[in-house]
Backbone bond lengths (Angstrom), bond angles and torsions (degrees), N, CA, C in turn:
res aa  C-N    CA-C-N  psi(-1)  N-CA   C-N-CA  omega(-1)  CA-C   N-CA-C  phi
1 M - - - 1.443 - - 1.534 108.83 -
2 T 1.264 117.15 -169.19 1.452 123.36 -169.91 1.520 109.38 -152.11
3 Y 1.334 115.96 159.09 1.461 119.41 164.35 1.527 107.30 -137.04
4 C 1.327 115.61 111.37 1.464 123.19 175.19 1.508 109.37 -123.86
5 L 1.331 115.96 136.49 1.460 122.75 -173.14 1.515 110.53 -135.91
6 A 1.324 115.96 135.57 1.467 121.60 171.47 1.515 107.61 -122.83
7 I 1.324 116.00 132.39 1.474 123.17 179.05 1.508 108.28 -124.68
8 K 1.337 116.11 132.56 1.460 121.90 174.36 1.509 109.52 -114.12
9 V 1.335 115.96 121.10 1.458 121.57 174.31 1.529 107.33 -126.08
10 E 1.322 114.22 175.34 1.473 119.15 -176.04 1.532 112.36 -58.89
11 E 1.340 116.66 -33.34 1.450 121.75 -177.26 1.531 113.18 -79.82
12 G 1.349 117.01 -11.56 1.450 118.42 178.92 1.514 112.21 147.69
13 L 1.313 114.80 -155.30 1.450 123.50 -174.14 1.522 109.53 -121.42
14 L 1.322 116.88 141.35 1.453 120.40 172.47 1.525 110.49 -132.82
15 L 1.328 114.76 144.34 1.443 121.76 -179.46 1.529 109.14 -126.79
16 L 1.322 115.19 144.45 1.453 121.96 175.06 1.521 108.77 -136.00
17 A 1.322 117.06 134.10 1.462 121.25 178.18 1.520 109.15 -139.04
18 D 1.323 117.25 130.88 1.458 119.19 174.03 1.526 109.50 -74.99
19 G 1.348 115.10 163.99 1.462 118.57 -175.19 1.500 115.04 -118.42
20 R 1.329 118.12 15.75 1.461 120.86 -177.99 1.527 110.96 -87.88
21 I 1.314 115.38 129.60 1.466 121.94 176.03 1.524 108.45 -115.78
22 T 1.330 116.60 125.40 1.464 120.23 177.97 1.526 109.63 -118.02
23 S 1.323 114.47 137.02 1.468 121.72 176.27 1.518 107.31 -142.78
24 G 1.351 115.42 102.58 1.452 118.91 -174.77 1.530 109.05 64.73
25 N 1.325 116.95 -123.41 1.461 119.97 179.20 1.511 112.15 -99.95
26 Q 1.337 118.13 13.13 1.450 123.92 178.96 1.523 110.41 -100.06
27 V 1.330 115.25 136.39 1.452 121.95 177.25 1.519 109.72 -124.92
28 T 1.324 117.30 124.95 1.456 122.09 177.50 1.533 108.27 -132.87
29 N 1.321 115.45 176.29 1.455 121.95 179.60 1.512 110.07 -119.69
30 A 1.315 117.30 135.81 1.455 122.21 176.28 1.523 109.08 -159.01
31 S 1.313 116.18 148.09 1.465 119.98 179.38 1.503 110.92 -70.18
32 K 1.334 116.79 141.64 1.453 122.32 177.82 1.544 111.25 -114.34
33 V 1.321 115.67 12.58 1.472 120.17 177.09 1.527 107.99 -130.20
34 S 1.331 115.72 141.04 1.460 121.15 -178.98 1.510 109.34 -145.80
35 L 1.316 116.22 156.98 1.461 123.60 178.27 1.518 109.75 -108.80
36 H 1.333 115.53 139.64 1.459 120.56 -174.39 1.529 110.46 -137.84
37 G 1.313 116.06 149.68 1.442 121.70 174.48 1.521 109.61 -176.54
38 P 1.325 118.03 167.74 1.465 120.51 -175.22 1.512 114.65 -59.45
39 T 1.339 118.20 -30.62 1.455 120.54 -176.75 1.502 111.48 -121.41
40 Q 1.317 118.43 17.67 1.456 119.99 -171.11 1.519 111.16 -94.06
41 N 1.333 115.52 141.59 1.458 123.44 165.74 1.513 106.36 -99.18
42 T 1.322 116.06 104.56 1.456 120.21 -170.83 1.508 111.82 -58.42
43 A 1.315 118.71 -45.26 1.449 120.17 -177.25 1.513 111.48 -62.24
44 Q 1.337 117.69 -42.28 1.461 120.08 178.78 1.528 110.89 -67.18
45 N 1.331 117.01 -37.74 1.448 119.44 179.12 1.516 112.28 -62.42
46 V 1.335 116.70 -45.93 1.454 120.88 179.68 1.522 110.23 -62.06
47 A 1.332 116.85 -41.64 1.467 119.98 178.81 1.507 111.34 -63.69
48 A 1.340 116.94 -40.68 1.451 120.76 -178.95 1.534 112.06 -65.87
49 T 1.319 115.95 -44.53 1.450 118.39 -179.68 1.496 110.74 -70.29
50 A 1.340 118.41 -34.82 1.461 119.52 178.65 1.515 109.96 -66.31
51 A 1.331 117.67 -29.56 1.466 121.16 179.49 1.535 111.69 -75.56
52 G 1.330 117.81 -9.90 1.443 119.59 173.20 1.517 113.71 114.76
53 S 1.301 119.31 -10.95 1.461 120.92 178.55 1.513 110.58 -85.29
54 A 1.307 116.39 150.51 1.464 120.62 -176.93 1.549 109.67 -91.87
55 L 1.286 115.00 129.37 1.460 120.75 172.99 1.520 108.31 -89.26
56 P 1.343 119.06 127.39 1.469 118.97 179.56 1.505 112.15 -52.57
57 G 1.325 115.71 120.81 1.467 120.34 -173.70 1.513 112.42 -66.30
58 K 1.314 118.76 -31.56 1.460 120.55 -175.19 1.513 112.15 -76.17
59 Q 1.342 117.49 3.46 1.447 121.14 174.50 1.519 112.57 -104.66
60 A 1.342 117.86 -7.22 1.463 119.18 -174.72 1.516 109.83 -154.53
61 F 1.315 116.01 153.74 1.459 122.52 173.20 1.514 107.88 -126.84
62 S 1.337 115.71 162.10 1.449 121.34 -175.88 1.527 110.58 -108.25
63 V 1.332 114.72 154.59 1.471 121.79 173.33 1.517 108.69 -133.30
64 M 1.336 117.53 126.67 1.447 123.37 171.01 1.519 107.75 -116.66
65 T 1.336 117.06 142.48 1.469 119.62 -173.26 1.522 110.75 -134.21
66 S 1.341 114.14 154.02 1.469 121.81 166.51 1.527 107.30 -134.62
67 G 1.316 115.67 145.55 1.460 119.53 -178.40 1.531 109.10 130.03
68 L 1.317 116.37 -167.23 1.445 120.91 -178.11 1.546 110.75 -60.81
69 R 1.319 115.28 128.87 1.458 120.61 -176.47 1.505 111.01 -61.59
70 S 1.339 117.55 -37.14 1.471 120.78 -179.07 1.529 111.27 -62.94
71 L 1.341 116.90 -37.96 1.453 120.17 177.52 1.524 110.55 -67.50
72 R 1.329 116.55 -40.51 1.455 119.80 176.99 1.528 111.31 -60.09
73 D 1.314 117.00 -49.83 1.466 120.58 -175.54 1.518 111.04 -62.67
74 K 1.315 117.35 -40.66 1.468 119.48 -178.94 1.526 110.78 -69.44
75 T 1.348 116.95 -41.97 1.454 119.36 -178.99 1.529 111.32 -65.23
76 L 1.339 117.51 -41.61 1.469 120.40 179.49 1.530 111.84 -70.89
77 S 1.304 116.76 -31.80 1.481 119.76 174.01 1.533 110.82 -63.55
78 Y 1.329 116.59 -43.60 1.471 120.27 176.42 1.511 109.95 -64.43
79 L 1.343 117.19 -38.60 1.470 120.56 -179.17 1.520 110.17 -62.92
80 D 1.327 117.91 -49.01 1.456 120.05 -179.92 1.524 112.07 -63.83
81 R 1.333 116.33 -36.76 1.470 120.38 177.45 1.533 109.87 -62.22
82 D 1.331 117.19 -46.47 1.460 120.06 -175.37 1.545 111.29 -72.22
83 L 1.332 117.05 -33.02 1.455 119.96 177.67 1.534 112.49 -65.15
84 K 1.299 115.66 -30.94 1.488 120.26 -177.01 1.533 111.99 -96.08
85 S 1.325 116.92 -0.13 1.461 121.01 179.45 1.539 110.34 -68.88
86 P 1.339 117.75 141.64 1.479 119.76 175.70 1.529 112.76 -57.88
87 D 1.292 117.33 -24.90 1.474 121.40 -179.01 1.499 113.22 -94.08
88 A 1.327 117.63 6.47 1.461 120.17 -177.05 1.511 110.80 -66.17
89 P 1.347 116.99 135.85 1.475 119.85 175.95 1.511 110.92 -67.32
90 K 1.302 117.11 148.80 1.453 121.71 178.45 1.541 109.02 -70.36
91 L 1.327 116.06 130.93 1.445 120.22 178.30 1.530 109.37 -88.57
92 R 1.324 115.08 108.95 1.458 119.80 -178.09 1.537 111.82 -100.26
93 N 1.314 116.56 -24.67 1.464 119.03 179.90 1.531 108.19 -150.65
94 M 1.318 114.74 173.55 1.468 119.44 -176.37 1.512 112.92 -67.35
95 L 1.326 117.84 -25.30 1.458 119.94 173.30 1.533 110.63 -59.78
96 D 1.330 116.30 -39.88 1.445 119.07 177.37 1.557 110.88 -64.28
97 A 1.326 115.16 -40.02 1.467 118.77 179.74 1.519 111.71 -64.92
98 V 1.339 115.80 -41.81 1.477 119.95 179.68 1.538 109.31 -65.95
99 A 1.300 117.13 -38.23 1.475 121.01 -179.14 1.528 110.55 -62.50
100 I 1.331 117.80 -45.41 1.460 119.28 -177.69 1.529 110.57 -71.19
101 Y 1.354 117.21 -36.75 1.473 119.06 175.42 1.536 110.15 -62.14
102 S 1.326 116.84 -46.07 1.476 120.03 -178.81 1.505 112.16 -61.92
103 R 1.314 116.31 -37.12 1.469 120.48 177.79 1.522 111.06 -62.67
104 C 1.335 117.10 -41.59 1.452 121.01 177.60 1.519 110.54 -67.49
105 L 1.321 117.02 -40.09 1.475 121.83 178.64 1.531 110.25 -60.75
106 R 1.334 117.17 -44.77 1.458 119.98 -179.50 1.524 111.90 -67.01
107 Q 1.328 117.13 -32.65 1.464 119.94 176.65 1.524 109.65 -64.75
108 V 1.314 117.42 -44.09 1.451 120.75 178.12 1.515 111.00 -63.47
109 A 1.342 116.87 -39.91 1.468 120.42 178.69 1.509 110.52 -62.94
110 E 1.346 116.69 -41.47 1.465 119.36 -179.99 1.516 111.31 -64.60
111 E 1.334 117.57 -35.81 1.445 121.00 -178.62 1.519 114.56 -79.84
112 D 1.325 116.88 -33.81 1.472 119.60 -166.90 1.518 115.58 -118.66
113 R 1.332 118.68 -11.18 1.460 119.03 -174.84 1.519 112.60 -59.29
114 G 1.331 117.71 -41.03 1.442 121.32 -179.45 1.529 112.50 -61.73
115 A 1.325 116.27 -47.03 1.463 119.72 179.38 1.522 111.13 -66.25
116 I 1.317 116.64 -37.03 1.456 120.51 178.09 1.526 109.94 -62.70
117 S 1.307 116.81 -45.12 1.466 121.25 -179.67 1.533 111.29 -64.94
118 E 1.320 117.44 -39.30 1.469 121.24 178.66 1.532 110.78 -62.73
119 S 1.329 116.50 -28.17 1.462 121.00 178.86 1.537 111.35 -86.39
120 E 1.320 116.11 7.49 1.465 123.30 -179.52 1.527 111.74 60.49
121 L 1.319 114.93 35.79 1.452 123.48 172.07 1.527 108.91 -113.52
122 S 1.300 116.61 167.63 1.463 119.75 -179.83 1.535 109.92 -115.85
123 F 1.318 115.26 147.33 1.455 120.79 174.74 1.514 106.41 -79.59
124 N 1.326 115.97 95.66 1.463 120.88 -163.25 1.537 113.57 -122.43
125 L 1.338 116.62 26.88 1.475 118.61 -174.85 1.519 110.77 -78.50
126 H 1.316 115.76 109.68 1.465 123.38 171.10 1.532 108.79 -101.45
127 A 1.297 116.64 150.15 1.463 120.26 -178.66 1.517 111.35 -144.36
128 I 1.322 114.99 151.14 1.461 122.39 166.99 1.513 107.13 -114.82
129 V 1.318 116.64 117.21 1.458 123.14 179.07 1.536 107.05 -106.66
130 A 1.311 116.52 123.50 1.473 119.63 -169.58 1.511 111.78 -142.24
131 G 1.326 115.51 152.83 1.444 120.44 176.85 1.523 112.12 155.30
132 Q 1.323 113.98 -165.04 1.474 122.27 178.15 1.524 106.88 -148.82
133 L 1.312 117.46 112.10 1.454 121.87 177.84 1.522 110.16 -101.08
134 S 1.306 117.99 -176.24 1.453 121.75 -163.96 1.530 114.73 -59.35
135 D 1.324 117.87 -35.84 1.464 119.88 -178.11 1.520 114.31 -94.51
136 D 1.322 117.38 1.05 1.466 120.56 179.94 1.520 110.28 -82.82
137 A 1.329 116.71 131.78 1.451 120.95 179.78 1.528 111.52 -72.25
138 T 1.320 116.79 -35.01 1.459 122.41 -179.35 1.524 109.21 -141.28
139 P 1.320 117.71 161.35 1.467 119.65 172.44 1.522 111.16 -61.24
140 T 1.318 116.69 150.04 1.451 120.07 178.94 1.519 110.02 -151.51
141 A 1.328 116.73 172.41 1.455 121.44 -177.60 1.524 108.24 -147.47
142 Y 1.342 114.39 149.95 1.457 121.62 179.36 1.529 109.13 -129.52
143 L 1.322 116.08 138.04 1.464 121.67 170.96 1.531 106.60 -95.11
144 V 1.321 116.01 118.13 1.469 121.24 -178.34 1.523 109.62 -105.95
145 Y 1.329 115.82 123.12 1.451 122.43 -178.03 1.534 110.27 -82.11
146 P 1.345 118.19 165.52 1.475 120.86 -178.44 1.506 113.64 -58.27
147 E 1.326 118.70 -24.60 1.461 121.78 178.12 1.522 113.67 -80.50
148 G 1.343 116.83 -8.65 1.451 120.94 -179.95 1.517 114.76 96.38
149 N 1.344 118.10 -5.88 1.453 119.87 174.07 1.518 108.86 -81.96
150 W 1.339 117.12 165.50 1.450 119.77 -171.50 1.517 112.88 -148.91
151 I 1.329 116.31 164.99 1.463 124.70 168.32 1.511 107.87 -129.54
152 E 1.344 115.61 153.33 1.473 120.57 -178.26 1.516 111.04 -108.37
153 I 1.327 115.43 144.19 1.436 121.43 173.43 1.513 110.04 -65.30
154 G 1.347 117.95 155.53 1.456 120.64 -178.37 1.503 112.00 -152.63
155 Q 1.332 116.51 176.55 1.457 119.84 -178.22 1.530 111.94 -68.04
156 R 1.330 117.42 -33.32 1.468 120.19 -179.62 1.513 111.56 -79.26
157 T 1.315 117.71 -26.31 1.452 123.08 174.76 1.525 107.84 -126.13
158 P 1.328 118.01 81.52 1.474 120.52 -166.92 1.510 114.60 -83.26
159 Y 1.329 118.81 18.87 1.468 118.97 174.57 1.516 110.63 -148.21
160 L 1.332 115.33 154.35 1.453 124.52 172.77 1.499 108.44 -132.49
161 S 1.342 118.14 142.73 1.452 120.73 179.14 1.518 110.29 -141.80
162 I 1.312 116.84 153.09 1.453 123.26 178.39 1.523 108.68 -137.66
163 G 1.329 115.15 156.65 1.448 120.15 -177.52 1.506 111.50 95.65
164 S 1.323 116.94 -134.32 1.482 121.74 177.41 1.516 107.95 -83.29
165 T 1.324 116.87 86.23 1.461 120.93 -168.11 1.529 114.30 -92.34
166 A 1.337 118.04 -17.41 1.459 119.96 -170.24 1.510 113.35 -68.93
167 Y 1.335 118.09 -37.90 1.461 119.87 -169.99 1.511 112.66 -74.63
168 G 1.318 118.45 -31.93 1.446 120.23 -177.99 1.512 114.50 -93.39
169 K 1.307 116.56 -1.30 1.475 120.62 -175.75 1.535 114.23 -71.30
170 P 1.359 120.40 -41.83 1.460 119.40 -174.79 1.515 114.64 -57.24
171 I 1.337 117.63 -42.70 1.474 118.87 -176.98 1.533 110.67 -68.01
172 L 1.325 116.94 -33.15 1.457 119.45 176.56 1.512 111.75 -69.51
173 D 1.315 117.04 -42.01 1.469 120.55 179.27 1.517 111.26 -64.97
174 R 1.316 117.31 -33.52 1.476 120.31 179.73 1.521 113.12 -79.63
175 G 1.339 117.68 -38.06 1.442 119.61 -168.18 1.504 118.48 -110.32
176 L 1.330 118.32 -11.46 1.454 120.22 -171.57 1.506 113.25 -106.14
177 T 1.315 117.61 132.13 1.452 124.39 170.48 1.512 108.54 -136.31
178 Y 1.322 116.31 170.24 1.464 120.75 -177.30 1.524 111.59 -62.97
179 D 1.355 118.26 -31.07 1.456 120.33 -178.50 1.529 112.21 -93.11
180 T 1.311 119.00 12.71 1.447 121.91 173.18 1.529 109.46 -63.66
181 P 1.344 118.17 132.48 1.490 119.25 176.44 1.523 111.19 -58.80
182 M 1.294 116.62 147.96 1.463 121.59 -178.89 1.520 111.35 -56.29
183 L 1.334 118.70 -42.28 1.453 120.85 -179.18 1.521 112.01 -62.53
184 T 1.336 116.55 -39.32 1.467 119.92 177.22 1.530 110.28 -69.57
185 A 1.338 115.81 -38.81 1.480 118.73 178.18 1.520 111.46 -62.33
186 L 1.342 117.23 -35.05 1.460 119.56 176.82 1.532 110.80 -66.00
187 K 1.310 117.06 -37.75 1.470 119.33 176.54 1.510 110.65 -65.57
188 L 1.318 117.68 -44.17 1.469 120.08 178.59 1.533 111.55 -63.98
189 A 1.315 116.92 -36.54 1.465 119.54 176.57 1.508 111.22 -62.46
190 Y 1.341 116.86 -44.25 1.449 119.45 178.21 1.521 110.89 -63.90
191 L 1.327 118.86 -43.74 1.463 120.86 -179.38 1.528 111.42 -65.47
192 S 1.309 116.32 -32.59 1.466 120.33 175.05 1.534 110.54 -64.47
193 F 1.302 115.69 -44.33 1.480 119.49 175.34 1.515 111.68 -64.64
194 D 1.355 117.30 -42.56 1.443 120.16 -178.35 1.527 111.84 -61.58
195 S 1.349 116.82 -39.83 1.450 120.52 176.74 1.525 109.94 -62.90
196 T 1.314 116.62 -37.94 1.471 121.09 -177.94 1.523 111.59 -68.88
197 R 1.328 117.08 -46.75 1.457 119.78 -175.35 1.520 111.02 -65.43
198 L 1.379 118.17 -29.96 1.447 120.96 178.37 1.519 111.94 -69.26
199 S 1.336 117.17 -28.23 1.454 120.58 -174.24 1.548 113.53 -105.89
200 A 1.308 117.04 -17.59 1.464 120.73 -179.44 1.525 109.46 -119.42
201 A 1.326 116.05 113.86 1.435 121.13 -174.53 1.520 113.42 -65.25
202 D 1.342 117.29 -22.33 1.452 120.58 -176.77 1.523 112.13 -98.05
203 V 1.321 118.62 17.29 1.464 124.28 173.07 1.525 107.07 -122.11
204 G 1.333 117.26 133.81 1.446 117.55 -179.64 1.522 113.41 -174.99
205 F 1.318 115.75 179.44 1.457 121.69 176.16 1.513 110.34 -66.03
206 P 1.371 113.86 158.02 1.462 130.58 1.00 1.516 112.11 -77.71
207 I 1.352 115.00 167.83 1.454 120.08 175.61 1.530 109.81 -124.35
208 D 1.314 114.22 148.09 1.470 121.58 172.22 1.536 106.99 -108.70
209 V 1.329 115.84 132.12 1.482 121.36 178.68 1.509 108.08 -125.42
210 L 1.340 115.92 128.12 1.455 122.06 177.52 1.490 110.62 -123.78
211 T 1.339 116.84 145.88 1.448 120.97 172.50 1.537 108.32 -126.56
212 L 1.315 115.78 150.01 1.458 124.33 174.69 1.501 106.59 -128.44
213 S 1.334 116.63 105.75 1.453 121.60 -174.48 1.515 111.88 -77.00
214 S 1.328 115.85 136.04 1.492 119.57 173.57 1.508 110.41 -68.90
215 E 1.344 117.72 -20.91 1.445 120.83 -176.10 1.528 112.86 -76.54
216 D 1.336 117.21 -46.53 1.453 119.58 -177.71 1.522 113.75 -118.60
217 S 1.336 117.43 1.61 1.473 123.14 178.01 1.538 111.07 54.67
218 G 1.321 116.94 36.33 1.456 120.16 -177.63 1.524 112.21 -111.03
219 W 1.342 116.95 134.73 1.443 121.51 174.26 1.536 109.61 -77.03
220 R 1.301 116.28 134.11 1.472 122.86 170.88 1.514 108.61 -128.76
221 Q 1.321 117.76 144.40 1.449 120.97 -176.28 1.537 110.51 -137.69
222 A 1.321 115.52 144.95 1.464 121.95 173.64 1.525 108.60 -136.29
223 H 1.319 115.78 151.88 1.460 123.46 -178.23 1.528 107.61 -123.23
224 Y 1.339 117.32 125.20 1.458 121.30 -175.94 1.516 111.18 -126.60
225 D 1.345 115.47 135.36 1.453 120.42 173.42 1.521 108.73 -105.14
226 Y 1.333 115.39 179.25 1.476 122.65 -172.22 1.525 112.08 -53.02
227 D 1.319 117.93 -48.76 1.471 120.47 -175.11 1.505 112.95 -74.08
228 D 1.312 118.52 -19.61 1.474 120.65 -179.29 1.512 112.71 -64.27
229 L 1.334 117.05 -28.70 1.441 121.29 -175.07 1.524 112.74 -114.15
230 R 1.322 114.96 28.50 1.471 119.50 -178.31 1.535 111.77 -60.58
231 D 1.331 117.51 -45.59 1.470 120.31 -177.39 1.525 111.53 -58.93
232 Q 1.333 116.30 -43.90 1.458 119.70 -179.70 1.538 111.26 -66.11
233 R 1.330 115.98 -40.00 1.457 120.51 -179.77 1.514 112.19 -64.67
234 V 1.341 117.34 -46.54 1.451 122.25 -179.98 1.520 110.50 -64.03
235 W 1.353 116.76 -43.90 1.454 120.58 179.99 1.533 110.95 -59.44
236 W 1.327 116.53 -45.79 1.474 120.47 -179.09 1.514 111.96 -63.79
237 N 1.317 117.03 -44.73 1.463 120.20 -179.14 1.528 111.05 -62.55
238 E 1.328 117.53 -43.93 1.467 120.80 -178.23 1.530 110.85 -66.82
239 H 1.317 117.84 -41.29 1.443 120.83 -177.73 1.526 112.30 -73.11
240 L 1.308 118.19 -31.41 1.453 120.35 174.30 1.523 110.37 -60.75
241 K 1.334 116.82 -46.31 1.460 120.76 179.42 1.532 110.70 -64.74
242 Q 1.334 116.06 -40.99 1.467 120.62 -179.66 1.518 110.82 -63.28
243 L 1.327 116.70 -43.65 1.470 120.09 -179.38 1.520 111.21 -66.97
244 A 1.337 117.16 -36.27 1.473 119.30 176.43 1.521 111.41 -63.08
245 N 1.334 116.98 -39.35 1.450 119.79 178.04 1.524 112.76 -68.93
246 E 1.347 117.17 -31.36 1.452 121.04 -176.16 1.527 111.82 -90.16
247 M 1.300 118.77 -7.90 1.456 121.83 179.74 1.552 110.17 -61.33
248 P 1.317 118.87 137.95 1.476 119.94 177.62 1.519 111.24 -55.74
249 D 1.341 114.74 141.39 1.468 120.17 178.72 1.523 109.35 -60.76
250 G 1.297 116.94 136.84 1.451 120.47 179.90 1.524 112.00 -86.04
251 P 1.329 117.33 175.17 1.472 121.14 -178.65 1.526 113.12 -64.77
252 W 1.326 116.91 -11.51 1.465 121.13 178.43 1.528 114.17 -78.84
253 A 1.352 116.09 -15.85 1.459 119.45 -169.82 1.531 112.92 -61.70
254 E 1.330 117.03 -45.45 1.467 119.64 -174.08 1.524 111.86 -67.10
255 R 1.328 117.12 -40.56 1.460 120.28 -174.22 1.517 113.21 -86.20
256 L 1.335 116.88 -29.13 1.458 119.39 -169.81 1.517 114.44 -106.17
257 V 1.331 119.18 -12.64 1.468 122.71 -178.46 1.524 109.05 -113.93
258 P 1.330 118.87 110.30 1.480 121.62 -179.80 1.529 111.87 -58.72
259 G 1.327 115.66 136.19 1.459 119.82 176.52 1.497 115.71 78.09
260 H 1.339 117.11 6.30 1.454 119.17 -179.64 1.531 110.92 -72.28
261 D 1.307 116.71 136.56 1.484 121.70 -179.89 1.506 110.09 -78.82
262 P 1.348 118.44 112.50 1.471 120.19 -177.56 1.517 113.44 -63.69
263 K 1.319 117.78 -18.32 1.462 119.94 179.89 1.546 111.37 -65.45
264 R 1.323 114.35 -21.14 1.488 117.36 179.84 1.518 112.00 -76.65
265 L 1.323 116.11 -14.10 1.465 119.25 -178.69 1.529 111.78 -80.69
266 K 1.277 115.99 141.46 1.448 121.79 172.90 1.499 107.65 -116.52
267 L 1.347 115.06 104.97 1.468 119.30 -176.28 1.512 110.04 -88.50
268 V 1.301 116.70 137.42 1.455 122.63 178.75 1.492 108.84 -114.95
269 S 1.341 117.20 124.17 1.454 121.42 -178.26 1.512 110.50 -75.30
270 D 1.336 114.72 147.39 1.447 120.05 176.10 1.522 111.72 -78.77
271 D 1.345 116.54 -11.38 1.481 120.55 -177.03 1.536 110.82 -75.42
């Protein structure tokens, strides 16, 4: 499985993707996020952004995927082929990018869905296509379903996720809004991933994190392994336990905990 997350806040867009690949009893690591554009060399772009330099966002958009790796690789190969074709339409906005990605996805579905079904597998490629191209006022992201239809991120729902989405959702729903500072949103994104990796054995380090700033429209990327985020992980674990201990005793304490002092309870009347 996978955990990929896109968050849109006022300061820009951030993406997080885990790097664990599972196939039967085999576990490997591979990136699940890539940058694409008519003149882009994806490998060089990822290396440049990982080194700390910003790639102009209006020249490239990103794709994160969950599902069968073979479907991902074929769809993205078709995407890069079509983007570099002399007949390729000019990408003016992210709607154009989503349209060409969906066209490639449907072509793969037409070619491979039958064989996939015969193998008792499902055509399950979900994607988040994100970025800001020349005519886009702000960065944006789209969740593209296996059928090629999509939904867009928005201010009222400022995140999209694919893969094992249930475990990391509560902290985002509680803590994230459109006006959340980017730095805080990055922390929430990490905590969302951390909650997921603890509960889903097929999600784990390393992670790729990208940001697209509304200020300079530049892609930046960082790559983190387990030990890189030890301080944040230890701090969160310790403070979770501390907060649980400091939480006010609930109405269950007197009846359910032997020897509990009822004077510690603060009862609130329904009247």
